[in-house]
N, CA, C and O atoms as a GROMACS GRO file, in nm:
protein
  640
    1UNK      N    1  10.408  11.403  12.250
    1UNK     CA    2  10.382  11.403  12.390
    1UNK      C    3  10.461  11.289  12.453
    1UNK      O    4  10.456  11.177  12.404
    2UNK      N    5  10.531  11.316  12.559
    2UNK     CA    6  10.604  11.214  12.632
    2UNK      C    7  10.510  11.152  12.735
    2UNK      O    8  10.437  11.224  12.804
    3UNK      N    9  10.514  11.021  12.746
    3UNK     CA   10  10.428  10.953  12.841
    3UNK      C   11  10.498  10.948  12.976
    3UNK      O   12  10.618  10.922  12.984
    4UNK      N   13  10.423  10.972  13.081
    4UNK     CA   14  10.476  10.967  13.216
    4UNK      C   15  10.396  10.866  13.296
    4UNK      O   16  10.274  10.860  13.286
    5UNK      N   17  10.465  10.787  13.375
    5UNK     CA   18  10.401  10.685  13.455
    5UNK      C   19  10.436  10.705  13.602
    5UNK      O   20  10.548  10.741  13.637
    6UNK      N   21  10.339  10.682  13.686
    6UNK     CA   22  10.361  10.691  13.830
    6UNK      C   23  10.429  10.563  13.878
    6UNK      O   24  10.418  10.459  13.813
    7UNK      N   25  10.501  10.570  13.990
    7UNK     CA   26  10.569  10.451  14.042
    7UNK      C   27  10.475  10.335  14.068
    7UNK      O   28  10.520  10.220  14.073
    8UNK      N   29  10.347  10.360  14.085
    8UNK     CA   30  10.254  10.252  14.116
    8UNK      C   31  10.179  10.202  13.991
    8UNK      O   32  10.070  10.147  14.003
    9UNK      N   33  10.237  10.222  13.873
    9UNK     CA   34  10.174  10.176  13.749
    9UNK      C   35  10.195  10.027  13.726
    9UNK      O   36  10.212   9.983  13.613
   10UNK      N   37  10.194   9.953  13.831
   10UNK     CA   38  10.200   9.807  13.822
   10UNK      C   39  10.120   9.752  13.940
   10UNK      O   40  10.095   9.823  14.038
   11UNK      N   41  10.083   9.628  13.930
   11UNK     CA   42  10.002   9.567  14.034
   11UNK      C   43  10.080   9.452  14.095
   11UNK      O   44  10.125   9.363  14.023
   12UNK      N   45  10.095   9.452  14.226
   12UNK     CA   46  10.163   9.343  14.297
   12UNK      C   47  10.301   9.312  14.238
   12UNK      O   48  10.339   9.195  14.230
   13UNK      N   49  10.375   9.415  14.197
   13UNK     CA   50  10.508   9.395  14.144
   13UNK      C   51  10.512   9.347  14.000
   13UNK      O   52  10.619   9.325  13.945
   14UNK      N   53  10.396   9.330  13.939
   14UNK     CA   54  10.391   9.287  13.798
   14UNK      C   55  10.399   9.406  13.706
   14UNK      O   56  10.356   9.517  13.741
   15UNK      N   57  10.453   9.384  13.588
   15UNK     CA   58  10.467   9.491  13.490
   15UNK      C   59  10.333   9.528  13.430
   15UNK      O   60  10.244   9.445  13.416
   16UNK      N   61  10.321   9.654  13.393
   16UNK     CA   62  10.208   9.701  13.316
   16UNK      C   63  10.246   9.683  13.170
   16UNK      O   64  10.346   9.740  13.125
   17UNK      N   65  10.170   9.608  13.096
   17UNK     CA   66  10.197   9.583  12.955
   17UNK      C   67  10.118   9.683  12.871
   17UNK      O   68   9.995   9.684  12.876
   18UNK      N   69  10.187   9.765  12.795
   18UNK     CA   70  10.124   9.864  12.710
   18UNK      C   71  10.110   9.804  12.571
   18UNK      O   72  10.208   9.765  12.508
   19UNK      N   73   9.985   9.796  12.522
   19UNK     CA   74   9.958   9.736  12.392
   19UNK      C   75   9.937   9.844  12.286
   19UNK      O   76   9.876   9.948  12.312
   20UNK      N   77   9.989   9.818  12.167
   20UNK     CA   78   9.970   9.908  12.054
   20UNK      C   79   9.946   9.826  11.928
   20UNK      O   80   9.996   9.715  11.914
   21UNK      N   81   9.868   9.882  11.837
   21UNK     CA   82   9.841   9.818  11.709
   21UNK      C   83   9.908   9.898  11.598
   21UNK      O   84   9.906  10.021  11.596
   22UNK      N   85   9.967   9.824  11.505
   22UNK     CA   86  10.036   9.882  11.390
   22UNK      C   87   9.972   9.825  11.265
   22UNK      O   88   9.937   9.707  11.262
   23UNK      N   89   9.956   9.908  11.163
   23UNK     CA   90   9.892   9.862  11.041
   23UNK      C   91   9.977   9.899  10.920
   23UNK      O   92  10.000  10.017  10.892
   24UNK      N   93  10.023   9.797  10.850
   24UNK     CA   94  10.092   9.817  10.723
   24UNK      C   95   9.985   9.826  10.616
   24UNK      O   96   9.920   9.726  10.584
   25UNK      N   97   9.966   9.944  10.561
   25UNK     CA   98   9.866   9.967  10.456
   25UNK      C   99   9.940   9.959  10.324
   25UNK      O  100  10.028  10.040  10.295
   26UNK      N  101   9.902   9.860  10.242
   26UNK     CA  102   9.971   9.837  10.115
   26UNK      C  103   9.879   9.862   9.997
   26UNK      O  104   9.760   9.829  10.000
   27UNK      N  105   9.936   9.921   9.894
   27UNK     CA  106   9.869   9.939   9.766
   27UNK      C  107   9.967   9.885   9.662
   27UNK      O  108  10.059   9.955   9.620
   28UNK      N  109   9.947   9.760   9.621
   28UNK     CA  110  10.045   9.695   9.535
   28UNK      C  111  10.175   9.677   9.611
   28UNK      O  112  10.178   9.612   9.715
   29UNK      N  113  10.282   9.734   9.559
   29UNK     CA  114  10.412   9.725   9.625
   29UNK      C  115  10.447   9.853   9.700
   29UNK      O  116  10.563   9.876   9.735
   30UNK      N  117  10.346   9.936   9.725
   30UNK     CA  118  10.369  10.062   9.797
   30UNK      C  119  10.313  10.053   9.939
   30UNK      O  120  10.206   9.997   9.962
   31UNK      N  121  10.389  10.111  10.033
   31UNK     CA  122  10.353  10.114  10.174
   31UNK      C  123  10.323  10.257  10.216
   31UNK      O  124  10.399  10.348  10.184
   32UNK      N  125  10.214  10.276  10.288
   32UNK     CA  126  10.176  10.408  10.337
   32UNK      C  127  10.252  10.437  10.466
   32UNK      O  128  10.246  10.359  10.561
   33UNK      N  129  10.324  10.549  10.470
   33UNK     CA  130  10.400  10.590  10.587
   33UNK      C  131  10.374  10.736  10.619
   33UNK      O  132  10.334  10.814  10.533
   34UNK      N  133  10.398  10.771  10.744
   34UNK     CA  134  10.386  10.911  10.786
   34UNK      C  135  10.512  10.954  10.859
   34UNK      O  136  10.577  10.874  10.927
   35UNK      N  137  10.546  11.079  10.844
   35UNK     CA  138  10.664  11.136  10.908
   35UNK      C  139  10.622  11.194  11.043
   35UNK      O  140  10.550  11.294  11.048
   36UNK      N  141  10.667  11.132  11.150
   36UNK     CA  142  10.628  11.172  11.286
   36UNK      C  143  10.677  11.314  11.316
   36UNK      O  144  10.788  11.353  11.279
   37UNK      N  145  10.592  11.390  11.385
   37UNK     CA  146  10.628  11.526  11.425
   37UNK      C  147  10.539  11.569  11.540
   37UNK      O  148  10.418  11.546  11.538
   38UNK      N  149  10.599  11.631  11.640
   38UNK     CA  150  10.522  11.686  11.750
   38UNK      C  151  10.473  11.586  11.854
   38UNK      O  152  10.388  11.619  11.936
   39UNK      N  153  10.526  11.463  11.851
   39UNK     CA  154  10.479  11.360  11.944
   39UNK      C  155  10.572  11.341  12.064
   39UNK      O  156  10.529  11.292  12.168
   40UNK      N  157  10.698  11.378  12.048
   40UNK     CA  158  10.795  11.353  12.154
   40UNK      C  159  10.858  11.215  12.145
   40UNK      O  160  10.946  11.183  12.225
   41UNK      N  161  10.814  11.132  12.051
   41UNK     CA  162  10.872  11.000  12.031
   41UNK      C  163  10.910  10.982  11.884
   41UNK      O  164  10.823  10.981  11.797
   42UNK      N  165  11.037  10.970  11.858
   42UNK     CA  166  11.089  10.945  11.723
   42UNK      C  167  11.038  11.046  11.620
   42UNK      O  168  11.014  11.010  11.504
   43UNK      N  169  11.022  11.170  11.661
   43UNK     CA  170  10.987  11.274  11.564
   43UNK      C  171  11.097  11.279  11.459
   43UNK      O  172  11.215  11.265  11.491
   44UNK      N  173  11.058  11.300  11.333
   44UNK     CA  174  11.153  11.301  11.223
   44UNK      C  175  11.178  11.162  11.166
   44UNK      O  176  11.259  11.146  11.075
   45UNK      N  177  11.109  11.060  11.218
   45UNK     CA  178  11.119  10.923  11.166
   45UNK      C  179  10.989  10.888  11.094
   45UNK      O  180  10.881  10.932  11.131
   46UNK      N  181  11.002  10.807  10.991
   46UNK     CA  182  10.887  10.757  10.918
   46UNK      C  183  10.828  10.639  10.993
   46UNK      O  184  10.900  10.560  11.054
   47UNK      N  185  10.694  10.628  10.989
   47UNK     CA  186  10.625  10.526  11.066
   47UNK      C  187  10.498  10.481  10.994
   47UNK      O  188  10.445  10.549  10.907
   48UNK      N  189  10.452  10.364  11.034
   48UNK     CA  190  10.326  10.311  10.982
   48UNK      C  191  10.210  10.378  11.057
   48UNK      O  192  10.230  10.458  11.147
   49UNK      N  193  10.090  10.342  11.016
   49UNK     CA  194   9.971  10.380  11.092
   49UNK      C  195   9.976  10.299  11.221
   49UNK      O  196   9.991  10.177  11.216
   50UNK      N  197   9.964  10.365  11.336
   50UNK     CA  198   9.977  10.293  11.463
   50UNK      C  199   9.924  10.375  11.578
   50UNK      O  200   9.908  10.497  11.568
   51UNK      N  201   9.897  10.305  11.688
   51UNK     CA  202   9.856  10.374  11.809
   51UNK      C  203   9.826  10.276  11.921
   51UNK      O  204   9.815  10.156  11.899
   52UNK      N  205   9.814  10.330  12.041
   52UNK     CA  206   9.785  10.247  12.158
   52UNK      C  207   9.645  10.189  12.151
   52UNK      O  208   9.554  10.249  12.094
   53UNK      N  209   9.630  10.073  12.208
   53UNK     CA  210   9.498  10.011  12.222
   53UNK      C  211   9.430  10.080  12.340
   53UNK      O  212   9.483  10.081  12.451
   54UNK      N  213   9.314  10.136  12.316
   54UNK     CA  214   9.240  10.207  12.421
   54UNK      C  215   9.171  10.108  12.515
   54UNK      O  216   9.144   9.994  12.476
   55UNK      N  217   9.141  10.151  12.638
   55UNK     CA  218   9.068  10.065  12.731
   55UNK      C  219   8.936  10.017  12.669
   55UNK      O  220   8.863  10.095  12.608
   56UNK      N  221   8.907   9.888  12.684
   56UNK     CA  222   8.784   9.831  12.631
   56UNK      C  223   8.786   9.805  12.482
   56UNK      O  224   8.682   9.773  12.424
   57UNK      N  225   8.900   9.818  12.420
   57UNK     CA  226   8.913   9.805  12.275
   57UNK      C  227   9.004   9.686  12.242
   57UNK      O  228   9.101   9.662  12.314
   58UNK      N  229   8.974   9.613  12.136
   58UNK     CA  230   9.061   9.505  12.093
   58UNK      C  231   9.174   9.561  12.008
   58UNK      O  232   9.166   9.674  11.959
   59UNK      N  233   9.278   9.482  11.989
   59UNK     CA  234   9.389   9.524  11.903
   59UNK      C  235   9.341   9.546  11.760
   59UNK      O  236   9.386   9.638  11.692
   60UNK      N  237   9.248   9.462  11.714
   60UNK     CA  238   9.192   9.477  11.580
   60UNK      C  239   9.116   9.609  11.567
   60UNK      O  240   9.132   9.683  11.470
   61UNK      N  241   9.034   9.638  11.668
   61UNK     CA  242   8.958   9.763  11.667
   61UNK      C  243   9.051   9.884  11.670
   61UNK      O  244   9.023   9.985  11.606
   62UNK      N  245   9.161   9.874  11.744
   62UNK     CA  246   9.257   9.985  11.749
   62UNK      C  247   9.320  10.010  11.612
   62UNK      O  248   9.334  10.125  11.571
   63UNK      N  249   9.357   9.903  11.543
   63UNK     CA  250   9.417   9.918  11.409
   63UNK      C  251   9.319   9.987  11.314
   63UNK      O  252   9.357  10.076  11.238
   64UNK      N  253   9.194   9.945  11.320
   64UNK     CA  254   9.091  10.004  11.233
   64UNK      C  255   9.067  10.150  11.270
   64UNK      O  256   9.055  10.236  11.182
   65UNK      N  257   9.059  10.179  11.399
   65UNK     CA  258   9.040  10.317  11.445
   65UNK      C  259   9.155  10.406  11.402
   65UNK      O  260   9.134  10.517  11.352
   66UNK      N  261   9.278  10.359  11.422
   66UNK     CA  262   9.396  10.438  11.386
   66UNK      C  263   9.400  10.465  11.234
   66UNK      O  264   9.440  10.574  11.192
   67UNK      N  265   9.360  10.368  11.154
   67UNK     CA  266   9.357  10.388  11.008
   67UNK      C  267   9.263  10.504  10.974
   67UNK      O  268   9.295  10.588  10.889
   68UNK      N  269   9.148  10.508  11.040
   68UNK     CA  270   9.052  10.616  11.016
   68UNK      C  271   9.105  10.749  11.068
   68UNK      O  272   9.100  10.850  10.998
   69UNK      N  273   9.156  10.749  11.193
   69UNK     CA  274   9.202  10.874  11.254
   69UNK      C  275   9.324  10.932  11.185
   69UNK      O  276   9.330  11.053  11.162
   70UNK      N  277   9.421  10.849  11.152
   70UNK     CA  278   9.548  10.899  11.099
   70UNK      C  279   9.548  10.917  10.948
   70UNK      O  280   9.608  11.011  10.896
   71UNK      N  281   9.481  10.825  10.876
   71UNK     CA  282   9.488  10.828  10.730
   71UNK      C  283   9.354  10.853  10.662
   71UNK      O  284   9.350  10.874  10.540
   72UNK      N  285   9.244  10.853  10.738
   72UNK     CA  286   9.114  10.877  10.679
   72UNK      C  287   9.061  10.763  10.595
   72UNK      O  288   8.979  10.785  10.506
   73UNK      N  289   9.108  10.641  10.622
   73UNK     CA  290   9.063  10.525  10.545
   73UNK      C  291   8.982  10.432  10.634
   73UNK      O  292   8.998  10.430  10.756
   74UNK      N  293   8.896  10.354  10.571
   74UNK     CA  294   8.814  10.256  10.640
   74UNK      C  295   8.865  10.118  10.603
   74UNK      O  296   8.880  10.085  10.485
   75UNK      N  297   8.890  10.037  10.706
   75UNK     CA  298   8.938   9.901  10.686
   75UNK      C  299   8.837   9.806  10.749
   75UNK      O  300   8.797   9.824  10.864
   76UNK      N  301   8.797   9.706  10.674
   76UNK     CA  302   8.706   9.603  10.725
   76UNK      C  303   8.787   9.508  10.813
   76UNK      O  304   8.898   9.469  10.775
   77UNK      N  305   8.735   9.470  10.930
   77UNK     CA  306   8.809   9.377  11.016
   77UNK      C  307   8.852   9.249  10.944
   77UNK      O  308   8.957   9.193  10.975
   78UNK      N  309   8.772   9.203  10.850
   78UNK     CA  310   8.806   9.081  10.775
   78UNK      C  311   8.929   9.099  10.688
   78UNK      O  312   8.988   9.001  10.643
   79UNK      N  313   8.967   9.224  10.662
   79UNK     CA  314   9.082   9.253  10.576
   79UNK      C  315   9.211   9.276  10.654
   79UNK      O  316   9.314   9.310  10.596
   80UNK      N  317   9.206   9.258  10.786
   80UNK     CA  318   9.328   9.268  10.868
   80UNK      C  319   9.399   9.133  10.868
   80UNK      O  320   9.341   9.032  10.908
   81UNK      N  321   9.523   9.132  10.824
   81UNK     CA  322   9.604   9.011  10.825
   81UNK      C  323   9.706   9.025  10.939
   81UNK      O  324   9.790   9.114  10.935
   82UNK      N  325   9.698   8.936  11.041
   82UNK     CA  326   9.795   8.945  11.150
   82UNK      C  327   9.935   8.907  11.101
   82UNK      O  328   9.951   8.808  11.030
   83UNK      N  329  10.035   8.986  11.139
   83UNK     CA  330  10.173   8.959  11.098
   83UNK      C  331  10.258   8.904  11.213
   83UNK      O  332  10.320   8.799  11.200
   84UNK      N  333  10.260   8.977  11.324
   84UNK     CA  334  10.344   8.936  11.437
   84UNK      C  335  10.305   9.015  11.560
   84UNK      O  336  10.237   9.118  11.552
   85UNK      N  337  10.349   8.966  11.673
   85UNK     CA  338  10.345   9.043  11.797
   85UNK      C  339  10.488   9.061  11.843
   85UNK      O  340  10.562   8.964  11.860
   86UNK      N  341  10.526   9.185  11.861
   86UNK     CA  342  10.662   9.219  11.904
   86UNK      C  343  10.656   9.262  12.050
   86UNK      O  344  10.585   9.356  12.085
   87UNK      N  345  10.732   9.193  12.134
   87UNK     CA  346  10.741   9.231  12.276
   87UNK      C  347  10.868   9.314  12.291
   87UNK      O  348  10.979   9.263  12.276
   88UNK      N  349  10.850   9.443  12.322
   88UNK     CA  350  10.964   9.533  12.345
   88UNK      C  351  10.972   9.559  12.494
   88UNK      O  352  10.870   9.576  12.561
   89UNK      N  353  11.095   9.562  12.546
   89UNK     CA  354  11.112   9.583  12.689
   89UNK      C  355  11.251   9.636  12.719
   89UNK      O  356  11.342   9.624  12.637
   90UNK      N  357  11.266   9.694  12.836
   90UNK     CA  358  11.395   9.740  12.886
   90UNK      C  359  11.436   9.647  12.999
   90UNK      O  360  11.367   9.640  13.101
   91UNK      N  361  11.546   9.577  12.982
   91UNK     CA  362  11.590   9.481  13.084
   91UNK      C  363  11.615   9.548  13.219
   91UNK      O  364  11.583   9.491  13.324
   92UNK      N  365  11.672   9.666  13.218
   92UNK     CA  366  11.702   9.734  13.344
   92UNK      C  367  11.615   9.857  13.364
   92UNK      O  368  11.641   9.939  13.452
   93UNK      N  369  11.513   9.871  13.282
   93UNK     CA  370  11.426   9.988  13.290
   93UNK      C  371  11.312   9.968  13.386
   93UNK      O  372  11.301   9.865  13.452
   94UNK      N  373  11.226  10.068  13.394
   94UNK     CA  374  11.110  10.058  13.483
   94UNK      C  375  11.016   9.948  13.437
   94UNK      O  376  11.009   9.915  13.319
   95UNK      N  377  10.942   9.891  13.532
   95UNK     CA  378  10.852   9.781  13.499
   95UNK      C  379  10.749   9.820  13.394
   95UNK      O  380  10.701   9.735  13.320
   96UNK      N  381  10.715   9.947  13.388
   96UNK     CA  382  10.612   9.991  13.294
   96UNK      C  383  10.660   9.983  13.149
   96UNK      O  384  10.577   9.986  13.058
   97UNK      N  385  10.788   9.974  13.125
   97UNK     CA  386  10.839   9.971  12.988
   97UNK      C  387  10.832   9.831  12.928
   97UNK      O  388  10.933   9.777  12.880
   98UNK      N  389  10.716   9.774  12.931
   98UNK     CA  390  10.685   9.647  12.866
   98UNK      C  391  10.583   9.679  12.757
   98UNK      O  392  10.475   9.731  12.786
   99UNK      N  393  10.616   9.647  12.634
   99UNK     CA  394  10.530   9.682  12.520
   99UNK      C  395  10.494   9.557  12.441
   99UNK      O  396  10.578   9.472  12.415
  100UNK      N  397  10.367   9.547  12.403
  100UNK     CA  398  10.322   9.443  12.311
  100UNK      C  399  10.271   9.514  12.187
  100UNK      O  400  10.165   9.577  12.189
  101UNK      N  401  10.347   9.504  12.079
  101UNK     CA  402  10.313   9.570  11.954
  101UNK      C  403  10.255   9.466  11.860
  101UNK      O  404  10.325   9.374  11.818
  102UNK      N  405  10.128   9.480  11.826
  102UNK     CA  406  10.059   9.385  11.740
  102UNK      C  407  10.055   9.442  11.599
  102UNK      O  408   9.994   9.547  11.575
  103UNK      N  409  10.118   9.374  11.507
  103UNK     CA  410  10.129   9.421  11.369
  103UNK      C  411  10.030   9.350  11.279
  103UNK      O  412  10.017   9.227  11.282
  104UNK      N  413   9.960   9.431  11.199
  104UNK     CA  414   9.865   9.381  11.100
  104UNK      C  415   9.902   9.438  10.964
  104UNK      O  416   9.979   9.534  10.953
  105UNK      N  417   9.846   9.377  10.860
  105UNK     CA  418   9.865   9.425  10.723
  105UNK      C  419   9.728   9.429  10.658
  105UNK      O  420   9.643   9.345  10.688
  106UNK      N  421   9.706   9.525  10.571
  106UNK     CA  422   9.587   9.526  10.487
  106UNK      C  423   9.624   9.570  10.347
  106UNK      O  424   9.708   9.658  10.326
  107UNK      N  425   9.559   9.509  10.252
  107UNK     CA  426   9.572   9.549  10.112
  107UNK      C  427   9.439   9.603  10.060
  107UNK      O  428   9.427   9.641   9.944
  108UNK      N  429   9.339   9.606  10.148
  108UNK     CA  430   9.205   9.652  10.110
  108UNK      C  431   9.159   9.760  10.206
  108UNK      O  432   9.168   9.744  10.328
  109UNK      N  433   9.111   9.868  10.152
  109UNK     CA  434   9.058   9.979  10.231
  109UNK      C  435   8.974  10.065  10.140
  109UNK      O  436   8.984  10.057  10.017
  110UNK      N  437   8.892  10.148  10.200
  110UNK     CA  438   8.817  10.246  10.122
  110UNK      C  439   8.856  10.385  10.170
  110UNK      O  440   8.894  10.405  10.285
  111UNK      N  441   8.846  10.478  10.078
  111UNK     CA  442   8.884  10.616  10.108
  111UNK      C  443   9.016  10.650  10.044
  111UNK      O  444   9.088  10.564   9.995
  112UNK      N  445   9.045  10.778  10.044
  112UNK     CA  446   9.168  10.831   9.986
  112UNK      C  447   9.264  10.863  10.100
  112UNK      O  448   9.243  10.962  10.170
  113UNK      N  449   9.370  10.783  10.120
  113UNK     CA  450   9.460  10.807  10.234
  113UNK      C  451   9.526  10.944  10.228
  113UNK      O  452   9.572  10.989  10.123
  114UNK      N  453   9.528  11.007  10.342
  114UNK     CA  454   9.593  11.137  10.353
  114UNK      C  455   9.613  11.172  10.498
  114UNK      O  456   9.550  11.114  10.586
  115UNK      N  457   9.700  11.265  10.523
  115UNK     CA  458   9.734  11.308  10.658
  115UNK      C  459   9.613  11.369  10.727
  115UNK      O  460   9.558  11.469  10.680
  116UNK      N  461   9.571  11.309  10.839
  116UNK     CA  462   9.455  11.358  10.913
  116UNK      C  463   9.491  11.410  11.051
  116UNK      O  464   9.407  11.471  11.118
  117UNK      N  465   9.615  11.389  11.095
  117UNK     CA  466   9.657  11.437  11.227
  117UNK      C  467   9.785  11.519  11.212
  117UNK      O  468   9.893  11.472  11.247
  118UNK      N  469   9.774  11.642  11.162
  118UNK     CA  470   9.892  11.724  11.140
  118UNK      C  471   9.966  11.763  11.268
  118UNK      O  472  10.079  11.810  11.262
  119UNK      N  473   9.903  11.742  11.383
  119UNK     CA  474   9.970  11.769  11.509
  119UNK      C  475  10.061  11.654  11.550
  119UNK      O  476  10.139  11.667  11.645
  120UNK      N  477  10.053  11.540  11.478
  120UNK     CA  478  10.134  11.423  11.511
  120UNK      C  479  10.222  11.376  11.396
  120UNK      O  480  10.308  11.290  11.413
  121UNK      N  481  10.202  11.433  11.278
  121UNK     CA  482  10.281  11.394  11.161
  121UNK      C  483  10.292  11.512  11.066
  121UNK      O  484  10.198  11.590  11.050
  122UNK      N  485  10.408  11.523  11.002
  122UNK     CA  486  10.432  11.633  10.909
  122UNK      C  487  10.390  11.599  10.766
  122UNK      O  488  10.351  11.686  10.689
  123UNK      N  489  10.399  11.469  10.732
  123UNK     CA  490  10.368  11.426  10.595
  123UNK      C  491  10.316  11.284  10.599
  123UNK      O  492  10.340  11.209  10.694
  124UNK      N  493  10.244  11.247  10.495
  124UNK     CA  494  10.203  11.109  10.472
  124UNK      C  495  10.225  11.084  10.323
  124UNK      O  496  10.190  11.167  10.239
  125UNK      N  497  10.284  10.968  10.291
  125UNK     CA  498  10.313  10.939  10.152
  125UNK      C  499  10.325  10.789  10.130
  125UNK      O  500  10.345  10.712  10.225
  126UNK      N  501  10.313  10.749  10.004
  126UNK     CA  502  10.333  10.610   9.964
  126UNK      C  503  10.479  10.591   9.925
  126UNK      O  504  10.539  10.678   9.861
  127UNK      N  505  10.537  10.477   9.964
  127UNK     CA  506  10.675  10.446   9.929
  127UNK      C  507  10.682  10.303   9.877
  127UNK      O  508  10.618  10.212   9.930
  128UNK      N  509  10.760  10.286   9.771
  128UNK     CA  510  10.783  10.152   9.719
  128UNK      C  511  10.857  10.071   9.826
  128UNK      O  512  10.947  10.122   9.891
  129UNK      N  513  10.819   9.945   9.842
  129UNK     CA  514  10.882   9.861   9.942
  129UNK      C  515  11.032   9.846   9.920
  129UNK      O  516  11.106   9.817  10.014
  130UNK      N  517  11.078   9.865   9.798
  130UNK     CA  518  11.221   9.856   9.768
  130UNK      C  519  11.293   9.989   9.787
  130UNK      O  520  11.414   9.997   9.768
  131UNK      N  521  11.221  10.093   9.825
  131UNK     CA  522  11.281  10.226   9.842
  131UNK      C  523  11.217  10.298   9.961
  131UNK      O  524  11.167  10.409   9.947
  132UNK      N  525  11.220  10.234  10.076
  132UNK     CA  526  11.160  10.296  10.196
  132UNK      C  527  11.248  10.411  10.244
  132UNK      O  528  11.370  10.405  10.231
  133UNK      N  529  11.187  10.515  10.299
  133UNK     CA  530  11.262  10.633  10.343
  133UNK      C  531  11.338  10.604  10.472
  133UNK      O  532  11.311  10.507  10.542
  134UNK      N  533  11.433  10.691  10.500
  134UNK     CA  534  11.507  10.685  10.626
  134UNK      C  535  11.505  10.824  10.688
  134UNK      O  536  11.498  10.924  10.617
  135UNK      N  537  11.512  10.829  10.819
  135UNK     CA  538  11.509  10.715  10.911
  135UNK      C  539  11.366  10.668  10.933
  135UNK      O  540  11.271  10.744  10.920
  136UNK      N  541  11.353  10.540  10.968
  136UNK     CA  542  11.224  10.484  11.009
  136UNK      C  543  11.231  10.451  11.158
  136UNK      O  544  11.340  10.432  11.212
  137UNK      N  545  11.117  10.443  11.223
  137UNK     CA  546  11.113  10.399  11.362
  137UNK      C  547  11.177  10.260  11.365
  137UNK      O  548  11.131  10.171  11.294
  138UNK      N  549  11.282  10.240  11.444
  138UNK     CA  550  11.362  10.116  11.435
  138UNK      C  551  11.285   9.985  11.449
  138UNK      O  552  11.308   9.893  11.371
  139UNK      N  553  11.196   9.975  11.546
  139UNK     CA  554  11.127   9.846  11.561
  139UNK      C  555  11.029   9.822  11.446
  139UNK      O  556  11.004   9.707  11.410
  140UNK      N  557  10.973   9.927  11.389
  140UNK     CA  558  10.886   9.911  11.274
  140UNK      C  559  10.966   9.868  11.152
  140UNK      O  560  10.924   9.780  11.077
  141UNK      N  561  11.082   9.929  11.132
  141UNK     CA  562  11.170   9.890  11.021
  141UNK      C  563  11.213   9.744  11.034
  141UNK      O  564  11.220   9.673  10.934
  142UNK      N  565  11.241   9.700  11.157
  142UNK     CA  566  11.282   9.561  11.179
  142UNK      C  567  11.170   9.464  11.143
  142UNK      O  568  11.196   9.361  11.081
  143UNK      N  569  11.048   9.496  11.181
  143UNK     CA  570  10.934   9.409  11.148
  143UNK      C  571  10.913   9.405  10.997
  143UNK      O  572  10.893   9.297  10.940
  144UNK      N  573  10.918   9.519  10.931
  144UNK     CA  574  10.899   9.523  10.786
  144UNK      C  575  11.008   9.442  10.716
  144UNK      O  576  10.977   9.366  10.624
  145UNK      N  577  11.132   9.457  10.758
  145UNK     CA  578  11.243   9.382  10.696
  145UNK      C  579  11.226   9.232  10.717
  145UNK      O  580  11.246   9.154  10.624
  146UNK      N  581  11.188   9.190  10.837
  146UNK     CA  582  11.169   9.048  10.864
  146UNK      C  583  11.051   8.993  10.784
  146UNK      O  584  11.058   8.881  10.733
  147UNK      N  585  10.944   9.070  10.773
  147UNK     CA  586  10.828   9.029  10.694
  147UNK      C  587  10.867   9.013  10.547
  147UNK      O  588  10.831   8.914  10.483
  148UNK      N  589  10.939   9.109  10.494
  148UNK     CA  590  10.978   9.104  10.353
  148UNK      C  591  11.072   8.988  10.324
  148UNK      O  592  11.069   8.932  10.214
  149UNK      N  593  11.154   8.950  10.422
  149UNK     CA  594  11.249   8.840  10.401
  149UNK      C  595  11.183   8.703  10.421
  149UNK      O  596  11.243   8.600  10.392
  150UNK      N  597  11.058   8.703  10.470
  150UNK     CA  598  10.989   8.578  10.496
  150UNK      C  599  11.032   8.513  10.626
  150UNK      O  600  11.002   8.396  10.650
  151UNK      N  601  11.102   8.588  10.712
  151UNK     CA  602  11.153   8.533  10.837
  151UNK      C  603  11.092   8.602  10.959
  151UNK      O  604  11.159   8.620  11.061
  152UNK      N  605  10.967   8.640  10.948
  152UNK     CA  606  10.900   8.707  11.058
  152UNK      C  607  10.834   8.603  11.149
  152UNK      O  608  10.742   8.533  11.106
  153UNK      N  609  10.881   8.592  11.274
  153UNK     CA  610  10.819   8.496  11.365
  153UNK      C  611  10.681   8.545  11.410
  153UNK      O  612  10.650   8.664  11.402
  154UNK      N  613  10.598   8.452  11.456
  154UNK     CA  614  10.464   8.489  11.504
  154UNK      C  615  10.474   8.580  11.625
  154UNK      O  616  10.397   8.675  11.640
  155UNK      N  617  10.570   8.552  11.713
  155UNK     CA  618  10.593   8.632  11.833
  155UNK      C  619  10.743   8.644  11.851
  155UNK      O  620  10.815   8.545  11.837
  156UNK      N  621  10.790   8.765  11.882
  156UNK     CA  622  10.934   8.780  11.909
  156UNK      C  623  10.955   8.892  12.009
  156UNK      O  624  10.868   8.976  12.031
  157UNK      N  625  11.072   8.892  12.069
  157UNK     CA  626  11.108   8.992  12.170
  157UNK      C  627  11.226   9.075  12.123
  157UNK      O  628  11.316   9.027  12.054
  158UNK      N  629  11.223   9.202  12.163
  158UNK     CA  630  11.329   9.294  12.126
  158UNK      C  631  11.361   9.382  12.246
  158UNK      O  632  11.289   9.478  12.274
  159UNK      N  633  11.469   9.351  12.318
  159UNK     CA  634  11.506   9.441  12.428
  159UNK      C  635  11.558   9.574  12.372
  159UNK      O  636  11.620   9.578  12.266
  160UNK      N  637  11.531   9.681  12.446
  160UNK     CA  638  11.581   9.811  12.398
  160UNK      C  639  11.709   9.848  12.469
  160UNK      O  640  11.766   9.953  12.443
   0.00000   0.00000   0.00000
């Protein structure tokens, strides 16, 4: 689904910041990924468990909810490890294209991970961190690469 915004999706000339939570689910050296399909955004790309933060919901709660909705797993809030916040934006784009992507990691969960939203993903599978599939959603791949290299800043910006 493509998101559409009205011209008044900002207040007093300020940008509307869209928040999303991303969860790297790890089992040893394997990362859980899903192949996007039917969403209108990066279909055919591999992606982590992720989704927008709903109104009245914290970023932590969104990560936990998305893990349940997309992969059928339960994650305890205490098992969420914050990795980074990525600010994505378009320098010459509409004000609404301001994104705050909050990345978390977990190595602990209950349940058997599997594809739970076939209308949004074609496959879900585990991949060794040394053999990740391509193509991946670019900003997610950048965060994973920076995390693996030990050079992931607490907060960073990425213009599109």
